[in-house]
PAPALUM-505734 format. One record per residue (C-alpha): y, z, x. Coordinates in Angstrom, 2 decimals, decimal comma. Each point is the difference from the previous one (the first is absolute). Layout:
BEGIN
pt c2:Y&c3:Z&c1:X
...
end
This chain:
BEGIN
pt c2:268,44&c3:-23,21&c1:219,35
pt c2:1,73&c3:1,65&c1:-2,88
pt c2:-1,30&c3:0,05&c1:-3,59
pt c2:2,18&c3:-1,68&c1:-2,52
pt c2:0,49&c3:1,25&c1:-3,51
pt c2:-2,35&c3:-2,71&c1:-1,27
pt c2:-2,71&c3:1,24&c1:2,35
pt c2:0,31&c3:3,57&c1:-1,10
pt c2:-0,02&c3:-1,05&c1:-3,63
pt c2:-3,22&c3:-1,96&c1:0,67
pt c2:-1,59&c3:2,90&c1:1,70
pt c2:0,94&c3:2,25&c1:-2,90
pt c2:-1,54&c3:-2,42&c1:-2,54
pt c2:-3,18&c3:-0,22&c1:1,97
pt c2:-0,26&c3:3,85&c1:0,13
pt c2:0,64&c3:0,23&c1:-3,71
pt c2:-2,71&c3:-2,60&c1:-0,71
pt c2:-2,52&c3:1,85&c1:2,14
pt c2:0,85&c3:3,35&c1:-1,79
pt c2:-0,34&c3:-1,72&c1:-3,37
pt c2:-3,35&c3:-1,46&c1:1,03
pt c2:-1,17&c3:3,40&c1:1,11
pt c2:1,11&c3:1,64&c1:-3,26
pt c2:-1,80&c3:-2,80&c1:-2,02
pt c2:-3,25&c3:0,65&c1:2,08
pt c2:0,21&c3:3,73&c1:-0,75
pt c2:0,42&c3:-0,72&c1:-3,68
pt c2:-2,93&c3:-2,39&c1:0,05
pt c2:-2,20&c3:2,46&c1:1,74
pt c2:1,08&c3:2,71&c1:-2,49
pt c2:-0,84&c3:-2,24&c1:-2,95
pt c2:-3,35&c3:-0,80&c1:1,52
pt c2:-0,86&c3:3,64&c1:0,47
pt c2:1,03&c3:0,81&c1:-3,60
pt c2:-2,00&c3:-2,87&c1:-1,40
pt c2:-3,07&c3:1,06&c1:1,99
pt c2:0,43&c3:3,64&c1:-1,18
pt c2:0,41&c3:-1,11&c1:-3,58
pt c2:-3,12&c3:-2,26&c1:0,14
pt c2:-2,04&c3:2,72&c1:1,49
pt c2:1,09&c3:2,34&c1:-2,79
pt c2:-0,82&c3:-2,54&c1:-2,58
pt c2:-3,42&c3:-0,62&c1:1,52
pt c2:-0,61&c3:3,72&c1:0,12
pt c2:0,94&c3:0,36&c1:-3,56
pt c2:-2,17&c3:-2,90&c1:-1,10
pt c2:-2,87&c3:1,42&c1:2,12
pt c2:0,40&c3:3,44&c1:-1,60
pt c2:0,23&c3:-1,60&c1:-3,42
pt c2:-3,24&c3:-1,93&c1:0,77
pt c2:-1,80&c3:3,13&c1:1,20
pt c2:1,05&c3:1,82&c1:-3,18
pt c2:-1,28&c3:-2,86&c1:-2,27
pt c2:-3,17&c3:-0,12&c1:2,02
pt c2:-0,48&c3:3,81&c1:-0,46
pt c2:0,76&c3:-0,26&c1:-3,75
pt c2:-2,42&c3:-2,95&c1:-0,34
pt c2:-2,73&c3:1,92&c1:1,74
pt c2:0,64&c3:3,04&c1:-2,06
pt c2:-0,21&c3:-2,06&c1:-3,27
pt c2:-3,44&c3:-1,33&c1:1,00
pt c2:-1,46&c3:3,52&c1:0,34
pt c2:-2,47&c3:0,91&c1:-2,65
pt c2:1,39&c3:2,45&c1:-2,49
pt c2:-0,85&c3:1,70&c1:-3,42
pt c2:2,11&c3:-1,13&c1:-2,82
pt c2:1,00&c3:1,89&c1:-3,22
pt c2:-3,01&c3:0,41&c1:-2,36
pt c2:0,39&c3:-1,69&c1:-3,37
pt c2:-2,60&c3:2,03&c1:-1,78
pt c2:-0,80&c3:3,71&c1:-0,22
pt c2:-3,28&c3:1,29&c1:1,31
pt c2:-1,87&c3:2,00&c1:-2,59
pt c2:-0,66&c3:3,64&c1:0,84
pt c2:-3,78&c3:0,11&c1:-0,40
pt c2:-0,39&c3:3,76&c1:0,58
pt c2:2,14&c3:0,51&c1:-3,22
pt c2:-2,61&c3:-1,81&c1:-1,98
pt c2:-2,90&c3:2,23&c1:0,92
pt c2:-1,45&c3:1,99&c1:-2,88
pt c2:1,79&c3:-2,07&c1:-2,71
pt c2:-1,68&c3:-1,72&c1:-2,95
pt c2:-0,05&c3:-3,85&c1:-0,07
pt c2:2,81&c3:-0,22&c1:-2,43
pt c2:2,20&c3:2,59&c1:1,78
pt c2:-0,65&c3:-1,61&c1:3,35
pt c2:1,14&c3:-3,54&c1:-1,24
pt c2:3,13&c3:1,66&c1:-1,58
pt c2:0,90&c3:1,73&c1:3,17
pt c2:-0,48&c3:-3,08&c1:2,14
pt c2:2,68&c3:-1,82&c1:-1,94
pt c2:1,37&c3:-3,30&c1:1,44
pt c2:-1,35&c3:-1,77&c1:-3,13
pt c2:-3,56&c3:1,28&c1:0,70
pt c2:-2,61&c3:-1,87&c1:-2,04
pt c2:-3,75&c3:0,38&c1:0,21
pt c2:-1,47&c3:-3,33&c1:1,14
pt c2:-3,65&c3:0,96&c1:0,43
pt c2:-2,34&c3:2,78&c1:-0,94
pt c2:-3,39&c3:0,56&c1:1,60
pt c2:-2,64&c3:2,58&c1:-1,23
pt c2:-1,22&c3:0,57&c1:3,56
pt c2:2,48&c3:0,46&c1:2,73
pt c2:-0,19&c3:-1,70&c1:3,42
pt c2:0,74&c3:3,27&c1:1,64
pt c2:-2,84&c3:1,88&c1:-1,63
pt c2:1,71&c3:1,52&c1:-3,13
pt c2:-0,84&c3:-0,45&c1:-3,58
pt c2:2,61&c3:-2,60&c1:-0,73
pt c2:3,08&c3:-1,69&c1:1,47
pt c2:3,16&c3:-1,94&c1:-1,31
pt c2:2,04&c3:-2,61&c1:1,70
pt c2:3,72&c3:0,38&c1:-0,98
pt c2:2,49&c3:-2,81&c1:0,75
pt c2:3,54&c3:0,91&c1:0,44
pt c2:1,63&c3:-2,73&c1:-2,16
pt c2:3,65&c3:1,00&c1:0,55
pt c2:-0,42&c3:-0,88&c1:3,78
pt c2:1,03&c3:-3,50&c1:0,97
pt c2:-3,08&c3:-0,47&c1:2,32
pt c2:-0,46&c3:-2,46&c1:2,72
pt c2:-0,76&c3:-3,72&c1:-0,57
pt c2:-2,85&c3:0,12&c1:2,57
pt c2:-1,23&c3:3,56&c1:-0,06
pt c2:0,41&c3:1,03&c1:-3,66
pt c2:1,18&c3:3,11&c1:-1,82
pt c2:-0,33&c3:3,53&c1:0,97
pt c2:-3,02&c3:1,68&c1:-1,73
pt c2:-1,40&c3:3,50&c1:-0,38
pt c2:-3,73&c3:0,71&c1:-0,41
pt c2:-1,08&c3:3,31&c1:-1,50
pt c2:-3,38&c3:1,61&c1:0,44
pt c2:-1,11&c3:2,59&c1:-2,73
pt c2:-2,39&c3:2,93&c1:0,40
pt c2:-2,41&c3:1,28&c1:-2,67
pt c2:2,78&c3:1,76&c1:-1,81
pt c2:2,02&c3:-3,20&c1:-0,30
pt c2:2,80&c3:1,08&c1:2,36
pt c2:1,26&c3:-1,88&c1:3,10
pt c2:-1,95&c3:0,97&c1:3,13
pt c2:0,73&c3:-2,99&c1:2,15
pt c2:2,87&c3:-2,61&c1:0,10
pt c2:1,15&c3:-2,96&c1:1,96
pt c2:3,11&c3:-1,97&c1:0,26
pt c2:0,14&c3:-3,64&c1:1,17
pt c2:3,13&c3:-2,11&c1:0,66
pt c2:1,21&c3:-2,99&c1:2,03
pt c2:1,47&c3:1,24&c1:3,25
pt c2:3,12&c3:-2,01&c1:-0,66
pt c2:0,98&c3:2,23&c1:-3,03
pt c2:-0,35&c3:3,05&c1:2,23
pt c2:2,31&c3:-1,39&c1:2,70
pt c2:-2,67&c3:-0,93&c1:2,51
pt c2:-0,35&c3:-3,60&c1:-0,80
pt c2:1,61&c3:-1,44&c1:3,14
pt c2:-2,19&c3:1,94&c1:2,38
pt c2:-3,08&c3:-1,07&c1:1,92
pt c2:-3,27&c3:1,92&c1:-0,71
pt c2:0,23&c3:2,05&c1:3,19
pt c2:3,67&c3:0,70&c1:-0,39
pt c2:-0,39&c3:1,24&c1:-3,47
pt c2:-2,65&c3:2,51&c1:1,10
pt c2:1,12&c3:1,12&c1:3,42
pt c2:3,71&c3:-0,62&c1:0,14
pt c2:1,04&c3:0,78&c1:-3,57
pt c2:-2,90&c3:2,32&c1:-1,10
pt c2:-0,70&c3:-1,51&c1:-3,37
pt c2:-3,11&c3:2,07&c1:-0,47
pt c2:1,75&c3:3,35&c1:0,74
pt c2:2,95&c3:-0,84&c1:-2,17
pt c2:-2,14&c3:-1,11&c1:-3,01
pt c2:-1,97&c3:3,27&c1:0,17
pt c2:3,05&c3:1,97&c1:-0,21
pt c2:1,33&c3:-2,08&c1:-2,91
pt c2:-3,05&c3:0,52&c1:-2,08
pt c2:0,28&c3:3,79&c1:0,38
pt c2:-2,13&c3:0,92&c1:3,06
pt c2:1,08&c3:1,91&c1:3,16
pt c2:-1,44&c3:0,86&c1:3,32
pt c2:-0,32&c3:-3,55&c1:1,43
pt c2:2,54&c3:-0,12&c1:2,83
pt c2:1,91&c3:-3,18&c1:0,83
pt c2:-1,68&c3:-1,79&c1:2,89
pt c2:-3,33&c3:1,60&c1:-0,63
pt c2:-1,47&c3:-3,19&c1:-1,58
pt c2:-0,74&c3:-2,80&c1:2,44
pt c2:-1,89&c3:-3,35&c1:0,11
pt c2:-3,34&c3:-0,46&c1:1,50
pt c2:-0,78&c3:-3,06&c1:2,29
pt c2:1,41&c3:-3,23&c1:-1,41
pt c2:-3,60&c3:-1,43&c1:-0,50
pt c2:-0,73&c3:2,72&c1:-2,45
pt c2:2,65&c3:-1,02&c1:-2,54
pt c2:0,41&c3:-3,79&c1:0,76
pt c2:-2,02&c3:-2,88&c1:-1,43
pt c2:0,01&c3:-3,64&c1:1,17
pt c2:-0,96&c3:-3,41&c1:-1,25
pt c2:-2,79&c3:-2,20&c1:1,03
pt c2:1,96&c3:-1,13&c1:3,12
pt c2:0,19&c3:3,73&c1:0,97
pt c2:3,72&c3:-0,57&c1:0,71
pt c2:1,63&c3:-0,11&c1:-3,43
pt c2:0,73&c3:3,57&c1:-1,21
pt c2:-1,01&c3:0,15&c1:-3,70
pt c2:0,52&c3:3,71&c1:-0,86
pt c2:0,88&c3:3,42&c1:1,39
pt c2:-1,33&c3:3,03&c1:-2,01
pt c2:-0,91&c3:3,52&c1:0,72
pt c2:-0,69&c3:3,18&c1:-1,93
pt c2:1,35&c3:3,21&c1:1,48
pt c2:-1,36&c3:3,31&c1:-1,39
pt c2:0,53&c3:3,70&c1:0,41
pt c2:0,71&c3:3,34&c1:-1,73
pt c2:3,31&c3:1,58&c1:-0,96
pt c2:1,26&c3:2,43&c1:-2,50
pt c2:2,45&c3:0,58&c1:-2,88
pt c2:0,98&c3:3,59&c1:0,04
pt c2:-3,28&c3:1,87&c1:0,43
pt c2:-2,19&c3:-2,72&c1:-1,45
pt c2:-1,95&c3:-2,21&c1:2,39
pt c2:-0,31&c3:-3,70&c1:-0,54
pt c2:-1,84&c3:-2,97&c1:1,59
pt c2:1,96&c3:-3,22&c1:0,41
pt c2:-0,39&c3:-3,58&c1:0,99
pt c2:2,67&c3:-2,67&c1:0,68
pt c2:-1,01&c3:-3,62&c1:0,13
pt c2:2,42&c3:-2,47&c1:1,49
pt c2:-0,83&c3:-3,67&c1:-0,44
pt c2:1,67&c3:-3,25&c1:1,24
pt c2:-1,59&c3:-3,19&c1:-1,31
pt c2:1,10&c3:-3,15&c1:1,86
pt c2:-1,83&c3:-2,65&c1:-1,92
pt c2:3,02&c3:-1,29&c1:-1,86
pt c2:2,21&c3:0,25&c1:3,09
pt c2:-2,48&c3:-1,98&c1:2,01
pt c2:-0,45&c3:-2,72&c1:-2,76
pt c2:3,72&c3:-0,43&c1:-0,42
pt c2:1,05&c3:0,55&c1:3,60
pt c2:2,47&c3:2,73&c1:-1,14
pt c2:-0,57&c3:3,56&c1:1,19
pt c2:2,20&c3:1,24&c1:-2,78
pt c2:-2,84&c3:-0,78&c1:-2,39
pt c2:-2,18&c3:2,75&c1:1,46
pt c2:-1,29&c3:2,31&c1:-2,72
pt c2:0,76&c3:3,52&c1:1,02
pt c2:-1,28&c3:2,99&c1:-2,03
pt c2:-0,55&c3:3,68&c1:0,47
pt c2:-2,12&c3:2,51&c1:-2,03
pt c2:-0,07&c3:3,68&c1:0,25
pt c2:-2,64&c3:2,08&c1:-1,73
pt c2:-0,37&c3:3,82&c1:-0,32
pt c2:-2,80&c3:2,26&c1:-1,31
pt c2:-0,22&c3:3,71&c1:-0,45
pt c2:-2,58&c3:1,58&c1:2,33
end
């Protein structure tokens, strides 16, 4: 049986349709692969972005020291000065707030000097300097007290301030002493500096006095640093930001 022209045309039409269908299938497969690759790339991009944001968020939550908003007084520089000269050298709007004939540190008299130019802290007060005078009327001991927030340590926990950011060693250097290496001051067991309420669960305060010896040039000094966190206001308001945080550094010639 011989194929007619119509039969040949029909066969060619079928072959063309098959080829077209194959081509469309290949195009569809190519588009599907491209879509899948693009989706995977977008997912990877989003995942990388999420990881970056997570890392940045975690980093932002790490405790850190901020810029100090007050200048720590160089206590060593006050040694041997008269009362008037010491107040003048302190500056920062120094004003004598209180005078006592007998000093709490065993000298003949003492003065409490408030730094009125400092903005202070609503909870923890204004920086102060206390001067202890010897029998000649010159400064032989001095202390500096301030809210930790003004020194840049306000966002830190008690233990982080001491052991991670070395508030004690840094303060001793700022007041003019040397020889206390960073990391040499550590906390004792927690029970030695923590106090709790009647329920024995509510933390009411953390306070500890560190002490030691250092020098300025060839002159030896004894020093103490007392760090205090009072949680009474924070507990009553339910807001940890209301913790009263103070630090005081004292030096005395040996």
